C-alpha positions in Angstrom: 1.9 13.3 -10.9 2.0 9.4 -9.8 1.6 8.7 -6.0 1.6 5.7 -4.1 -1.4 5.4 -1.6 -1.4 3.4 1.3 -5.0 2.9 2.9 -5.8 2.1 6.4 -9.4 1.1 7.2 -10.3 2.9 10.4 -12.7 5.8 11.6 -9.9 8.1 11.8 -9.5 11.0 9.7 -5.8 10.8 8.3 -4.2 12.3 5.4 -0.5 12.2 5.3 1.4 13.5 2.0 5.2 12.6 1.5 6.1 14.6 -1.5 10.0 13.2 -1.2 8.8 9.7 -1.8 5.5 10.5 -3.7 3.6 8.8 -1.2 0.0 9.6 0.5 -1.0 7.6 3.6 -5.0 7.9 4.0 -7.6 6.5 6.2 -11.0 5.6 5.1 -14.5 5.0 6.9 -16.3 3.2 4.0 -16.1 -0.8 3.7 -14.2 -2.1 0.4 -17.5 -3.3 -1.3 -18.7 -2.3 -4.6 -15.9 0.4 -5.1 -17.2 2.5 -1.9 -13.6 2.8 -0.5 -12.2 3.7 -3.9 -14.9 6.4 -4.2 -13.9 7.9 -0.9 -10.2 7.5 -1.8 -10.8 9.6 -4.9 -12.9 12.2 -3.1 -10.3 12.7 -0.3 -7.8 13.0 -2.5 -9.4 15.6 -5.1 -10.6 17.6 -2.0 -7.1 17.7 -0.6 -5.6 19.1 -3.7 -8.8 21.0 -4.8 -9.3 19.6 -8.1 -12.1 17.6 -9.7 -12.7 14.2 -8.8 -12.3 13.1 -12.1 -8.9 14.3 -12.3 -7.8 11.3 -10.0 -7.6 7.9 -11.5 -6.5 4.8 -9.9 -4.1 3.0 -12.1 -3.0 -0.1 -9.9 -4.6 -1.7 -6.8 -8.3 -1.4 -7.4 -8.5 -4.3 -4.9 -5.4 -3.6 -2.8 -4.6 -1.6 0.3 -1.9 -0.2 -1.7 -2.8 1.6 -4.6 -1.1 3.7 -7.5 -2.9 6.8 -8.7 -2.6 9.6 -11.0 -3.5 13.0 -10.4 -3.9 15.5 -13.1 -3.4 19.0 -12.3 
């Protein structure tokens, strides 16, 4: 599955899945430095879907607040 992920940088723990539009809205607390925020995003998505973290791949938007991720079930 391919999802568009919209990131908000705040301390709230938010995960909203919109299956109709294949979108995820996600809050992270890590700073976007040296891949820390991207690692937290991958971890949160893998925990939500109960899959291994290597099953989540960021396809586009590594340096952006809007990312396109592939989730392999």
